[in-house]
N, CA, C and O of each residue as an XYZ file, in Angstrom:
900
protein
N     -12.594     51.198    -45.536
C     -11.503     52.141    -45.371
C     -11.203     52.359    -43.904
O     -12.117     52.610    -43.118
N      -9.947     52.268    -43.520
C      -9.554     52.543    -42.147
C      -9.646     54.038    -41.887
O      -9.302     54.843    -42.752
N     -10.111     54.414    -40.693
C     -10.162     55.818    -40.331
C      -8.755     56.302    -40.035
O      -7.961     55.604    -39.403
N      -8.454     57.522    -40.505
C      -7.097     58.055    -40.443
C      -7.079     59.325    -39.605
O      -8.012     60.126    -39.660
N      -6.022     59.507    -38.835
C      -5.817     60.734    -38.079
C      -4.482     61.339    -38.498
O      -3.515     60.625    -38.765
N      -4.447     62.683    -38.549
C      -3.161     63.359    -38.699
C      -2.725     63.849    -37.330
O      -3.552     64.241    -36.506
N      -1.420     63.824    -37.095
C      -0.871     64.232    -35.806
C       0.252     65.228    -36.033
O       1.052     65.074    -36.957
N       0.312     66.257    -35.185
C       1.453     67.148    -35.234
C       2.632     66.450    -34.575
O       2.458     65.497    -33.816
N       3.823     66.930    -34.871
C       5.033     66.249    -34.444
C       5.121     66.132    -32.927
O       5.648     65.142    -32.421
N       4.609     67.136    -32.177
C       4.669     67.075    -30.719
C       3.853     65.896    -30.194
O       4.250     65.246    -29.226
N       2.711     65.618    -30.829
C       1.884     64.492    -30.415
C       2.593     63.169    -30.695
O       2.530     62.235    -29.895
N       3.269     63.104    -31.843
C       4.021     61.897    -32.179
C       5.159     61.674    -31.191
O       5.417     60.542    -30.781
N       5.837     62.752    -30.811
C       6.938     62.640    -29.856
C       6.445     62.082    -28.527
O       7.127     61.277    -27.892
N       5.252     62.516    -28.107
C       4.701     62.002    -26.847
C       4.491     60.495    -26.938
O       4.854     59.761    -26.019
N       3.912     60.037    -28.031
C       3.660     58.608    -28.186
C       4.958     57.820    -28.243
O       5.040     56.712    -27.712
N       5.961     58.381    -28.880
C       7.260     57.709    -28.922
C       7.899     57.660    -27.532
O       8.550     56.678    -27.174
N       7.708     58.724    -26.759
C       8.313     58.795    -25.429
C       7.716     57.786    -24.457
O       8.402     57.316    -23.548
N       6.426     57.447    -24.645
C       5.829     56.483    -23.723
C       6.065     55.047    -24.190
O       5.571     54.094    -23.587
N       6.839     54.912    -25.287
C       7.289     53.584    -25.678
C       6.266     52.748    -26.401
O       6.219     51.534    -26.205
N       5.436     53.364    -27.241
C       4.442     52.599    -27.985
C       5.125     51.919    -29.163
O       5.470     52.572    -30.148
N       5.317     50.621    -29.061
C       6.094     49.889    -30.051
C       5.394     49.737    -31.386
O       6.054     49.516    -32.401
N       4.060     49.851    -31.414
C       3.358     49.647    -32.680
C       2.960     50.955    -33.345
O       2.127     50.963    -34.251
N       3.552     52.068    -32.901
C       3.246     53.368    -33.495
C       4.443     53.828    -34.310
O       5.465     54.224    -33.750
N       4.322     53.778    -35.612
C       5.430     54.140    -36.495
C       4.930     54.997    -37.645
O       3.983     54.629    -38.341
N       5.579     56.155    -37.842
C       5.263     57.029    -38.965
C       6.569     57.506    -39.574
O       7.620     57.415    -38.939
N       6.514     58.009    -40.787
C       7.763     58.389    -41.442
C       7.578     59.607    -42.331
O       8.092     59.642    -43.449
N       6.849     60.607    -41.847
C       6.659     61.833    -42.607
C       7.713     62.842    -42.174
O       7.746     63.248    -41.012
N       8.558     63.241    -43.086
C       9.670     64.122    -42.775
C       9.231     65.587    -42.722
O       8.245     65.962    -43.356
N       9.969     66.424    -41.959
C       9.630     67.842    -41.896
C       9.857     68.525    -43.232
O      10.722     68.127    -44.014
N       9.064     69.562    -43.480
C       9.163     70.307    -44.730
C       9.224     71.796    -44.421
O       8.447     72.296    -43.608
N      10.137     72.499    -45.060
C      10.276     73.931    -44.837
C       9.174     74.678    -45.587
O       8.871     74.354    -46.736
N       8.567     75.694    -44.926
C       7.647     76.581    -45.618
C       7.893     77.999    -45.136
O       8.886     78.260    -44.456
N       6.996     78.920    -45.481
C       7.215     80.318    -45.143
C       7.218     80.566    -43.642
O       7.716     81.594    -43.182
N       6.664     79.631    -42.878
C       6.628     79.776    -41.429
C       7.708     78.952    -40.732
O       7.675     78.785    -39.512
N       8.659     78.440    -41.500
C       9.704     77.629    -40.911
C       9.401     76.154    -41.046
O       8.597     75.739    -41.881
N      10.063     75.366    -40.206
C       9.893     73.923    -40.291
C       8.482     73.511    -39.884
O       7.949     73.973    -38.875
N       7.902     72.652    -40.675
C       6.522     72.216    -40.434
C       6.441     70.725    -40.659
O       6.978     70.206    -41.638
N       5.771     70.036    -39.757
C       5.688     68.591    -39.892
C       4.309     68.100    -39.488
O       3.766     68.526    -38.469
N       3.747     67.208    -40.283
C       2.497     66.553    -39.945
C       2.634     65.079    -40.306
O       3.234     64.737    -41.325
N       2.081     64.212    -39.473
C       2.214     62.785    -39.695
C       0.834     62.139    -39.716
O      -0.145     62.724    -39.254
N       0.771     60.950    -40.245
C      -0.501     60.267    -40.432
C      -0.447     58.882    -39.803
O       0.566     58.189    -39.891
N      -1.556     58.481    -39.160
C      -1.591     57.179    -38.505
C      -3.009     56.627    -38.573
O      -3.977     57.387    -38.528
N      -3.134     55.308    -38.681
C      -4.443     54.674    -38.643
C      -4.975     54.737    -37.218
O      -4.247     54.474    -36.260
N      -6.239     55.086    -37.088
C      -6.820     55.282    -35.767
C      -6.764     54.011    -34.916
O      -6.555     54.082    -33.705
N      -6.947     52.863    -35.542
C      -6.913     51.608    -34.786
C      -5.573     51.441    -34.073
O      -5.528     51.058    -32.904
N      -4.467     51.734    -34.795
C      -3.141     51.607    -34.185
C      -2.948     52.622    -33.067
O      -2.338     52.323    -32.040
N      -3.472     53.824    -33.277
C      -3.347     54.861    -32.259
C      -4.080     54.463    -30.983
O      -3.536     54.593    -29.886
N      -5.313     53.979    -31.121
C      -6.096     53.589    -29.954
C      -5.459     52.400    -29.230
O      -5.421     52.365    -28.000
N      -4.963     51.432    -29.995
C      -4.322     50.271    -29.382
C      -3.072     50.680    -28.617
O      -2.811     50.175    -27.525
N      -2.296     51.603    -29.195
C      -1.069     52.051    -28.538
C      -1.377     52.756    -27.222
O      -0.706     52.521    -26.217
N      -2.387     53.618    -27.227
C      -2.749     54.341    -26.007
C      -3.336     53.399    -24.964
O      -3.044     53.526    -23.775
N      -4.166     52.454    -25.406
C      -4.810     51.526    -24.476
C      -3.787     50.657    -23.755
O      -3.979     50.326    -22.585
N      -2.707     50.283    -24.431
C      -1.698     49.412    -23.824
C      -0.943     50.102    -22.705
O      -0.333     49.438    -21.867
N      -0.975     51.446    -22.680
C      -0.268     52.180    -21.635
C      -1.088     52.294    -20.352
O      -0.564     52.735    -19.329
N      -2.360     51.906    -20.387
C      -3.217     52.010    -19.212
C      -3.103     50.758    -18.342
O      -2.851     49.670    -18.861
N      -3.284     50.895    -17.039
C      -3.265     49.723    -16.153
C      -4.356     48.726    -16.544
O      -5.410     49.117    -17.046
N      -4.106     47.477    -16.318
C      -5.075     46.436    -16.630
C      -6.398     46.687    -15.918
O      -6.422     46.974    -14.721
N      -7.499     46.578    -16.658
C      -8.820     46.777    -16.070
C      -9.322     48.203    -16.133
O     -10.456     48.476    -15.739
N      -8.485     49.135    -16.631
C      -8.914     50.533    -16.716
C     -10.072     50.691    -17.692
O     -11.046     51.386    -17.405
N      -9.959     50.037    -18.852
C     -11.009     50.109    -19.866
C     -12.003     48.979    -19.630
O     -11.643     47.802    -19.656
N     -13.248     49.351    -19.403
C     -14.301     48.357    -19.174
C     -15.474     48.663    -20.106
O     -15.943     49.799    -20.168
N     -15.932     47.668    -20.812
C     -17.031     47.845    -21.752
C     -18.366     47.503    -21.088
O     -18.423     46.722    -20.138
N     -19.436     48.105    -21.609
C     -20.803     47.885    -21.107
C     -20.949     48.294    -19.655
O     -21.803     47.770    -18.940
N     -20.113     49.237    -19.213
C     -20.210     49.728    -17.848
C     -21.371     50.718    -17.729
O     -21.593     51.529    -18.628
N     -22.102     50.649    -16.632
C     -23.244     51.536    -16.421
C     -22.937     52.639    -15.410
O     -23.844     53.336    -14.954
N     -21.675     52.797    -15.065
C     -21.307     53.791    -14.057
C     -21.326     55.189    -14.657
O     -22.018     56.069    -14.144
N     -20.567     55.413    -15.752
C     -20.489     56.709    -16.423
C     -20.499     56.486    -17.925
O     -19.858     55.565    -18.431
N     -21.234     57.337    -18.634
C     -21.243     57.296    -20.096
C     -20.612     58.566    -20.629
O     -21.125     59.661    -20.395
N     -19.492     58.431    -21.350
C     -18.823     59.569    -21.985
C     -19.058     59.451    -23.482
O     -18.543     58.536    -24.126
N     -19.825     60.363    -24.029
C     -20.166     60.311    -25.453
C     -19.074     60.906    -26.312
O     -18.954     62.127    -26.418
N     -18.275     60.045    -26.926
C     -17.262     60.471    -27.899
C     -17.606     59.808    -29.231
O     -16.749     59.211    -29.881
N     -18.865     59.922    -29.621
C     -19.361     59.182    -30.786
C     -19.459     60.021    -32.047
O     -20.316     59.778    -32.897
N     -18.572     61.019    -32.172
C     -18.406     61.716    -33.440
C     -19.397     62.821    -33.717
O     -20.225     63.179    -32.880
N     -19.283     63.359    -34.942
C     -20.061     64.540    -35.329
C     -21.559     64.280    -35.318
O     -22.343     65.209    -35.124
N     -21.970     63.036    -35.524
C     -23.392     62.687    -35.500
C     -23.791     62.073    -34.161
O     -24.607     61.153    -34.118
N     -23.227     62.571    -33.089
C     -23.370     61.997    -31.762
C     -24.817     61.831    -31.303
O     -25.598     62.782    -31.292
N     -25.149     60.606    -30.928
C     -26.451     60.318    -30.327
C     -26.513     60.902    -28.920
O     -27.560     61.370    -28.473
N     -25.372     60.868    -28.229
C     -25.314     61.393    -26.870
C     -25.529     62.905    -26.866
O     -26.273     63.420    -26.031
N     -24.888     63.620    -27.788
C     -25.059     65.069    -27.877
C     -26.514     65.428    -28.161
O     -27.052     66.380    -27.594
N     -27.133     64.668    -29.030
C     -28.543     64.900    -29.338
C     -29.393     64.692    -28.094
O     -30.307     65.475    -27.837
N     -29.107     63.642    -27.312
C     -29.845     63.359    -26.086
C     -29.686     64.477    -25.059
O     -30.602     64.759    -24.286
N     -28.505     65.114    -25.062
C     -28.249     66.211    -24.131
C     -28.861     67.528    -24.596
O     -28.827     68.520    -23.869
N     -29.420     67.540    -25.805
C     -30.105     68.738    -26.268
C     -29.370     69.552    -27.305
O     -29.855     70.610    -27.707
N     -28.215     69.095    -27.753
C     -27.486     69.828    -28.782
C     -28.170     69.656    -30.138
O     -28.712     68.596    -30.450
N     -28.130     70.718    -30.927
C     -28.669     70.657    -32.277
C     -27.686     69.943    -33.201
O     -26.522     69.744    -32.853
N     -28.162     69.566    -34.368
C     -27.286     68.971    -35.363
C     -26.236     69.991    -35.779
O     -26.587     71.142    -36.036
N     -24.945     69.611    -35.858
C     -23.905     70.561    -36.267
C     -24.230     71.214    -37.606
O     -24.823     70.590    -38.486
N     -23.833     72.485    -37.752
C     -24.167     73.269    -38.938
C     -23.310     72.873    -40.138
O     -22.160     72.460    -39.988
N     -23.883     73.002    -41.315
C     -23.156     72.737    -42.558
C     -22.174     73.867    -42.809
O     -22.552     75.038    -42.765
N     -20.916     73.530    -43.072
C     -19.864     74.527    -43.258
C     -19.762     75.027    -44.699
O     -18.919     75.872    -45.000
N     -20.607     74.518    -45.585
C     -20.604     74.996    -46.967
C     -19.678     74.245    -47.900
O     -19.486     74.645    -49.048
N     -19.099     73.148    -47.407
C     -18.200     72.375    -48.249
C     -18.499     70.881    -48.108
O     -18.916     70.412    -47.049
N     -18.278     70.150    -49.195
C     -18.370     68.701    -49.176
C     -16.964     68.115    -49.197
O     -16.011     68.783    -49.599
N     -16.841     66.877    -48.764
C     -15.532     66.227    -48.748
C     -15.682     64.748    -49.052
O     -16.721     64.140    -48.792
N     -14.637     64.193    -49.600
C     -14.546     62.752    -49.810
C     -13.109     62.354    -49.552
O     -12.187     63.112    -49.852
N     -12.910     61.173    -48.999
C     -11.562     60.759    -48.629
C     -11.457     59.242    -48.703
O     -12.466     58.536    -48.725
N     -10.233     58.755    -48.740
C     -10.014     57.317    -48.792
C      -8.569     56.987    -48.477
O      -7.715     57.871    -48.423
N      -8.306     55.718    -48.271
C      -6.930     55.251    -48.085
C      -6.708     54.047    -48.991
O      -7.579     53.189    -49.132
N      -5.543     54.000    -49.593
C      -5.210     52.969    -50.570
C      -4.038     52.140    -50.050
O      -3.036     52.680    -49.583
N      -4.182     50.830    -50.140
C      -3.136     49.903    -49.712
C      -2.374     49.366    -50.921
O      -2.982     48.984    -51.921
N      -1.045     49.337    -50.831
C      -0.185     48.799    -51.881
C       0.575     47.600    -51.326
O       1.231     47.709    -50.290
N       0.494     46.476    -51.992
C       1.151     45.263    -51.503
C       2.672     45.379    -51.505
O       3.342     44.836    -50.627
N       3.215     46.089    -52.495
C       4.671     46.137    -52.649
C       5.217     47.560    -52.502
O       6.252     47.893    -53.079
N       4.529     48.386    -51.738
C       5.003     49.750    -51.511
C       4.427     50.724    -52.514
O       4.205     50.377    -53.674
N       4.182     51.962    -52.058
C       3.540     52.955    -52.932
C       4.523     53.846    -53.675
O       4.174     54.389    -54.723
N       5.733     54.013    -53.171
C       6.730     54.810    -53.871
C       6.606     56.315    -53.675
O       7.373     57.068    -54.276
N       5.661     56.780    -52.853
C       5.536     58.214    -52.590
C       6.600     58.656    -51.600
O       6.992     57.900    -50.711
N       7.063     59.889    -51.762
C       7.965     60.468    -50.771
C       7.174     60.767    -49.505
O       5.965     60.991    -49.573
N       7.835     60.775    -48.352
C       7.128     61.057    -47.097
C       6.802     62.542    -46.954
O       7.378     63.232    -46.113
N       5.885     63.023    -47.772
C       5.496     64.433    -47.774
C       3.978     64.563    -47.815
O       3.281     63.726    -48.389
N       3.488     65.622    -47.198
C       2.069     65.957    -47.243
C       1.841     66.820    -48.480
O       2.297     67.962    -48.536
N       1.142     66.282    -49.460
C       0.915     66.960    -50.737
C      -0.459     67.606    -50.740
O      -1.455     66.951    -50.430
N      -0.524     68.905    -51.093
C      -1.790     69.615    -51.187
C      -1.859     70.374    -52.504
O      -0.852     70.868    -53.009
N      -3.082     70.457    -53.054
C      -3.292     71.133    -54.329
C      -4.556     71.982    -54.224
O      -5.571     71.530    -53.692
N      -4.493     73.217    -54.735
C      -5.587     74.169    -54.602
C      -5.964     74.728    -55.972
O      -5.119     74.852    -56.859
N      -7.243     75.061    -56.131
C      -7.663     75.712    -57.362
C      -9.167     75.698    -57.548
O      -9.805     74.653    -57.427
N      -9.742     76.874    -57.846
C     -11.163     77.010    -58.172
C     -12.067     76.419    -57.087
O     -13.016     75.693    -57.383
N     -11.763     76.736    -55.846
C     -12.602     76.295    -54.739
C     -12.408     74.850    -54.337
O     -13.182     74.323    -53.538
N     -11.382     74.192    -54.879
C     -11.151     72.773    -54.601
C      -9.817     72.605    -53.876
O      -8.813     73.210    -54.251
N      -9.823     71.780    -52.840
C      -8.587     71.380    -52.169
C      -8.484     69.864    -52.278
O      -9.443     69.140    -52.010
N      -7.331     69.409    -52.667
C      -7.105     67.964    -52.728
C      -5.695     67.682    -52.250
O      -4.864     68.585    -52.153
N      -5.434     66.414    -51.953
C      -4.097     66.086    -51.502
C      -3.945     64.625    -51.136
O      -4.893     63.841    -51.197
N      -2.737     64.284    -50.757
C      -2.426     62.913    -50.365
C      -1.332     62.942    -49.308
O      -0.501     63.849    -49.273
N      -1.351     61.931    -48.448
C      -0.391     61.845    -47.350
C      -0.082     60.383    -47.067
O      -0.983     59.631    -46.696
N       1.184     59.956    -47.236
C       1.534     58.567    -46.902
C       1.290     58.271    -45.427
O       1.602     59.086    -44.559
N       0.728     57.098    -45.154
C       0.513     56.652    -43.784
C       1.723     55.846    -43.320
O       2.228     56.034    -42.213
N       2.175     54.949    -44.189
C       3.374     54.152    -43.958
C       3.906     53.757    -45.336
O       3.525     54.368    -46.335
N       4.764     52.765    -45.410
C       5.363     52.399    -46.698
C       4.369     51.793    -47.679
O       4.630     51.769    -48.882
N       3.229     51.300    -47.184
C       2.280     50.598    -48.049
C       0.893     51.233    -48.115
O       0.014     50.715    -48.803
N       0.683     52.342    -47.415
C      -0.647     52.948    -47.362
C      -0.563     54.447    -47.632
O       0.361     55.123    -47.179
N      -1.544     54.955    -48.376
C      -1.609     56.386    -48.675
C      -3.040     56.880    -48.457
O      -3.999     56.274    -48.934
N      -3.163     57.982    -47.734
C      -4.446     58.636    -47.524
C      -4.620     59.737    -48.559
O      -3.654     60.429    -48.881
N      -5.838     59.919    -49.094
C      -6.114     61.006    -50.027
C      -7.428     61.688    -49.661
O      -8.267     61.094    -48.984
N      -7.609     62.918    -50.099
C      -8.842     63.647    -49.806
C      -9.125     64.664    -50.910
O      -8.220     65.094    -51.625
N     -10.390     65.035    -51.031
C     -10.828     66.131    -51.894
C     -11.954     66.843    -51.157
O     -12.861     66.196    -50.635
N     -11.900     68.164    -51.113
C     -12.981     68.948    -50.517
C     -13.259     70.149    -51.406
O     -12.336     70.738    -51.969
N     -14.537     70.516    -51.533
C     -14.918     71.579    -52.455
C     -16.222     72.230    -52.019
O     -16.967     71.680    -51.207
N     -16.488     73.423    -52.578
C     -17.742     74.132    -52.351
C     -18.723     73.722    -53.438
O     -18.498     74.025    -54.610
N     -19.802     73.040    -53.080
C     -20.699     72.496    -54.105
C     -21.764     73.484    -54.563
O     -22.130     74.412    -53.841
N     -22.245     73.266    -55.762
C     -23.440     73.953    -56.221
C     -24.647     73.183    -55.691
O     -24.490     72.082    -55.163
N     -25.840     73.742    -55.822
C     -27.041     73.058    -55.329
C     -27.249     71.731    -56.049
O     -27.715     70.770    -55.437
N     -26.915     71.658    -57.329
C     -27.063     70.416    -58.085
C     -26.067     69.363    -57.605
O     -26.395     68.179    -57.541
N     -24.850     69.795    -57.268
C     -23.829     68.852    -56.819
C     -24.176     68.249    -55.466
O     -23.828     67.101    -55.192
N     -24.851     69.007    -54.625
C     -25.265     68.480    -53.327
C     -26.210     67.296    -53.503
O     -26.227     66.389    -52.671
N     -26.983     67.297    -54.561
C     -27.946     66.226    -54.806
C     -27.267     64.943    -55.282
O     -27.891     63.882    -55.283
N     -25.997     65.024    -55.686
C     -25.299     63.857    -56.227
C     -24.575     63.039    -55.171
O     -23.961     62.022    -55.493
N     -24.637     63.470    -53.902
C     -23.731     62.913    -52.904
C     -23.906     61.419    -52.658
O     -22.985     60.780    -52.148
N     -25.055     60.839    -53.003
C     -25.267     59.416    -52.759
C     -25.178     58.572    -54.024
O     -25.523     57.390    -53.993
N     -24.728     59.141    -55.122
C     -24.558     58.399    -56.372
C     -23.059     58.262    -56.640
O     -22.454     59.180    -57.193
N     -22.446     57.135    -56.260
C     -20.982     56.992    -56.348
C     -20.420     57.253    -57.738
O     -19.381     57.901    -57.862
N     -21.078     56.765    -58.791
C     -20.559     56.938    -60.145
C     -20.514     58.418    -60.529
O     -19.538     58.882    -61.119
N     -21.567     59.148    -60.196
C     -21.613     60.570    -60.530
C     -20.657     61.375    -59.658
O     -20.055     62.346    -60.118
N     -20.518     60.967    -58.393
C     -19.577     61.657    -57.509
C     -18.146     61.478    -58.017
O     -17.371     62.434    -58.043
N     -17.801     60.273    -58.416
C     -16.464     60.014    -58.939
C     -16.190     60.854    -60.182
O     -15.124     61.457    -60.309
N     -17.152     60.890    -61.092
C     -17.006     61.689    -62.314
C     -16.826     63.162    -61.978
O     -16.000     63.847    -62.581
N     -17.610     63.652    -61.005
C     -17.514     65.048    -60.590
C     -16.152     65.353    -59.980
O     -15.531     66.366    -60.301
N     -15.692     64.466    -59.096
C     -14.407     64.673    -58.421
C     -13.264     64.733    -59.430
O     -12.430     65.636    -59.373
N     -13.226     63.780    -60.345
C     -12.145     63.739    -61.324
C     -12.144     64.985    -62.202
O     -11.082     65.447    -62.621
N     -13.331     65.535    -62.485
C     -13.413     66.738    -63.314
C     -12.934     67.980    -62.576
O     -12.602     68.982    -63.209
N     -12.893     67.930    -61.242
C     -12.513     69.088    -60.443
C     -11.041     69.094    -60.029
O     -10.558     70.097    -59.504
N     -10.335     68.013    -60.252
C      -8.972     67.890    -59.736
C      -7.982     68.850    -60.378
O      -7.011     69.263    -59.744
N      -8.223     69.207    -61.633
C      -7.293     70.115    -62.300
C      -5.936     69.465    -62.538
O      -5.840     68.252    -62.719
N      -4.892     70.282    -62.535
C      -3.549     69.785    -62.808
C      -2.889     69.322    -61.505
O      -2.372     70.127    -60.730
N      -2.919     68.028    -61.289
C      -2.223     67.437    -60.150
C      -1.367     66.293    -60.684
O      -1.628     65.808    -61.785
N      -0.360     65.846    -59.946
C       0.480     64.743    -60.426
C      -0.345     63.509    -60.772
O      -1.292     63.166    -60.065
N       0.020     62.851    -61.860
C      -0.723     61.679    -62.315
C      -0.754     60.580    -61.253
O      -1.727     59.832    -61.155
N       0.295     60.488    -60.476
C       0.361     59.455    -59.450
C      -0.685     59.690    -58.362
O      -1.262     58.747    -57.820
N      -0.919     60.964    -58.054
C      -1.947     61.303    -57.069
C      -3.337     61.109    -57.675
O      -4.234     60.585    -57.016
N      -3.513     61.526    -58.913
C      -4.798     61.329    -59.592
C      -5.154     59.841    -59.648
O      -6.318     59.472    -59.492
N      -4.154     58.994    -59.869
C      -4.403     57.556    -59.973
C      -4.937     56.986    -58.659
O      -5.724     56.040    -58.674
N      -4.517     57.555    -57.518
C      -5.049     57.108    -56.226
C      -6.565     57.220    -56.195
O      -7.263     56.329    -55.711
N      -7.055     58.331    -56.719
C      -8.489     58.608    -56.687
C      -9.204     57.883    -57.817
O     -10.280     57.318    -57.621
N      -8.605     57.902    -58.993
C      -9.246     57.306    -60.169
C      -9.428     55.803    -60.015
O     -10.412     55.247    -60.504
N      -8.495     55.140    -59.343
C      -8.550     53.688    -59.196
C      -9.184     53.229    -57.890
O      -9.220     52.033    -57.603
N      -9.679     54.165    -57.106
C     -10.304     53.821    -55.826
C     -11.634     53.114    -56.082
O     -12.305     53.386    -57.078
N     -12.018     52.191    -55.166
C     -13.241     51.435    -55.368
C     -14.448     52.371    -55.446
O     -14.550     53.338    -54.690
N     -15.352     52.070    -56.366
C     -16.484     52.946    -56.652
C     -17.381     53.164    -55.435
O     -17.888     54.267    -55.231
N     -17.578     52.131    -54.632
C     -18.465     52.239    -53.472
C     -17.991     53.280    -52.462
O     -18.770     53.742    -51.628
N     -16.714     53.647    -52.538
C     -16.171     54.614    -51.590
C     -16.435     56.059    -51.959
O     -16.110     56.960    -51.186
N     -17.021     56.302    -53.130
C     -17.246     57.675    -53.588
C     -18.585     58.202    -53.073
O     -19.537     58.363    -53.836
N     -18.641     58.463    -51.779
C     -19.798     59.067    -51.136
C     -19.331     60.379    -50.514
O     -18.522     60.372    -49.586
N     -19.831     61.491    -51.013
C     -19.417     62.788    -50.483
C     -20.184     63.093    -49.203
O     -21.365     62.767    -49.081
N     -19.505     63.717    -48.257
C     -20.087     64.037    -46.961
C     -19.918     65.520    -46.663
O     -18.891     66.106    -47.006
N     -20.907     66.131    -46.033
C     -20.816     67.562    -45.708
C     -19.895     67.809    -44.516
O     -19.962     67.087    -43.521
N     -19.054     68.802    -44.610
C     -18.233     69.225    -43.481
C     -19.109     70.031    -42.531
O     -19.896     70.873    -42.964
N     -18.969     69.770    -41.232
C     -19.854     70.403    -40.256
C     -19.066     70.966    -39.080
O     -17.930     70.568    -38.822
N     -19.699     71.906    -38.370
C     -19.095     72.482    -37.173
C     -20.215     72.891    -36.219
O     -21.378     72.984    -36.613
N     -19.852     73.130    -34.972
C     -20.841     73.573    -33.995
C     -20.595     75.041    -33.657
O     -19.455     75.446    -33.431
N     -21.658     75.832    -33.622
C     -21.515     77.256    -33.316
C     -20.941     77.456    -31.909
O     -21.307     76.729    -30.985
N     -20.048     78.433    -31.742
C     -19.411     78.653    -30.433
C     -20.416     78.880    -29.311
O     -20.208     78.409    -28.193
N     -21.500     79.593    -29.592
C     -22.459     79.884    -28.522
C     -23.182     78.623    -28.031
O     -23.649     78.573    -26.893
N     -23.270     77.614    -28.895
C     -23.851     76.348    -28.445
C     -22.959     75.692    -27.390
O     -23.449     75.080    -26.441
N     -21.647     75.830    -27.569
C     -20.716     75.256    -26.599
C     -20.759     76.017    -25.283
O     -20.605     75.429    -24.213
N     -20.970     77.345    -25.368
C     -20.999     78.160    -24.160
C     -22.257     77.923    -23.336
O     -22.211     77.884    -22.106
N     -23.377     77.766    -24.027
C     -24.653     77.701    -23.321
C     -25.256     76.301    -23.265
O     -26.255     76.092    -22.577
N     -24.673     75.350    -23.969
C     -25.226     74.005    -23.983
C     -24.876     73.216    -22.731
O     -23.912     73.528    -22.033
N     -25.667     72.199    -22.461
C     -25.401     71.308    -21.323
C     -24.543     70.135    -21.805
O     -25.005     69.293    -22.575
N     -23.302     70.091    -21.349
C     -22.418     69.024    -21.815
C     -22.534     67.771    -20.949
O     -21.928     66.742    -21.247
N     -23.313     67.866    -19.884
C     -23.490     66.684    -19.041
C     -24.865     66.695    -18.391
O     -25.484     67.745    -18.220
N     -25.322     65.512    -18.036
C     -26.583     65.345    -17.324
C     -26.490     64.041    -16.539
O     -26.405     62.962    -17.125
N     -26.506     64.144    -15.227
C     -26.359     62.951    -14.415
C     -25.014     62.294    -14.637
O     -23.972     62.929    -14.482
N     -25.036     61.019    -15.002
C     -23.787     60.296    -15.238
C     -23.434     60.211    -16.713
O     -22.685     59.328    -17.130
N     -23.984     61.145    -17.513
C     -23.748     61.174    -18.959
C     -23.107     62.499    -19.336
O     -23.567     63.556    -18.903
N     -22.038     62.453    -20.148
C     -21.419     63.674    -20.656
C     -20.967     63.451    -22.097
O     -20.976     62.325    -22.596
N     -20.578     64.519    -22.744
C     -20.153     64.440    -24.140
C     -18.807     65.141    -24.287
O     -18.548     66.136    -23.610
N     -17.949     64.625    -25.170
C     -16.606     65.181    -25.320
C     -16.108     64.958    -26.739
O     -16.746     64.272    -27.537
N     -14.949     65.552    -27.039
C     -14.324     65.338    -28.344
C     -15.142     65.906    -29.500
O     -15.827     66.920    -29.357
N     -15.058     65.239    -30.636
C     -15.757     65.712    -31.828
C     -17.271     65.723    -31.652
O     -17.965     66.496    -32.313
N     -17.782     64.887    -30.782
C     -19.217     64.889    -30.508
C     -19.653     66.219    -29.900
O     -20.780     66.667    -30.112
N     -18.765     66.841    -29.152
C     -19.057     68.128    -28.521
C     -18.680     69.293    -29.414
O     -19.475     70.213    -29.607
N     -17.473     69.263    -29.962
C     -16.966     70.430    -30.693
C     -16.333     70.027    -32.023
O     -15.108     70.024    -32.135
N     -17.140     69.687    -33.036
C     -16.576     69.445    -34.375
C     -15.761     70.659    -34.803
O     -16.215     71.795    -34.664
N     -14.575     70.425    -35.316
C     -13.659     71.513    -35.626
C     -13.960     72.124    -36.980
O     -14.529     71.481    -37.862
N     -13.563     73.385    -37.124
C     -13.722     74.067    -38.400
C     -12.966     73.306    -39.481
O     -11.815     72.935    -39.254
N     -13.558     73.056    -40.642
C     -12.937     72.185    -41.652
C     -11.566     72.657    -42.106
O     -11.323     73.850    -42.289
N     -10.685     71.694    -42.282
C      -9.357     71.891    -42.858
C      -9.114     70.727    -43.798
O      -9.843     69.736    -43.750
N      -8.092     70.825    -44.664
C      -7.904     69.767    -45.653
C      -7.333     68.475    -45.115
O      -7.392     67.467    -45.819
N      -6.773     68.437    -43.891
C      -6.148     67.209    -43.454
C      -7.150     66.303    -42.753
O      -8.237     66.746    -42.383
N      -6.794     65.046    -42.569
C      -7.771     64.044    -42.186
C      -8.372     64.139    -40.814
O      -9.372     63.475    -40.541
N      -7.807     64.934    -39.942
C      -8.333     64.987    -38.585
C      -9.664     65.728    -38.540
O     -10.420     65.573    -37.580
N      -9.961     66.521    -39.546
C     -11.160     67.337    -39.516
C     -12.395     66.486    -39.751
O     -12.305     65.345    -40.204
N     -13.537     67.052    -39.440
C     -14.727     66.245    -39.250
C     -15.627     66.264    -40.487
O     -15.918     67.323    -41.043
N     -16.059     65.083    -40.902
C     -17.048     64.983    -41.953
C     -18.196     64.142    -41.437
O     -18.002     63.252    -40.609
N     -19.384     64.421    -41.923
C     -20.517     63.624    -41.469
C     -21.818     64.142    -42.008
O     -21.914     65.288    -42.446
N     -22.824     63.289    -41.974
C     -24.144     63.654    -42.433
C     -24.856     64.492    -41.373
O     -25.998     64.904    -41.576
């Protein structure tokens, strides 16, 4: 599964303004109680490639021993080396995936969300042929023990979906079984950020490795063991 990021419209406008030719999204704005609201979805690989192409040649160097910036996610090895504790469990599990359609998926360019009985689920088109989906819920102690059994996780997820459009349910129901691994949502306590050492010598930590965000239903939020 390709890693997916959601972007607010201002971030998309910036990427369009710098002329990134391979960055294309098509999620239209939707009116809600707070006025016009827009969120877009992009594959992380395309996002990184687009940003990298805007840098001068030679800016990005691999295996460099000059400076190490740890942006290695919620389970950061660098953060652990700097003395940070493992991020705290937020009390919810999540599972997500992206589905590719050879001849188009037929979904409208809208961010779909569904709520009920402690469960949040939804889907968001990435482009004309790809759709991202997610489910997050508050588990019981028994459900936490099922997180590494794909068949049982799939059965549990389908039983929790409730009344959602059949087309969205089919995204999850037909997803490959190996992808049904639930992961705990995590965050770092604010006082750890205030008092922790974010750097030591030529090593520092940034991004999700430093400050995993409070869980939300869209794909930018952090999941991890």
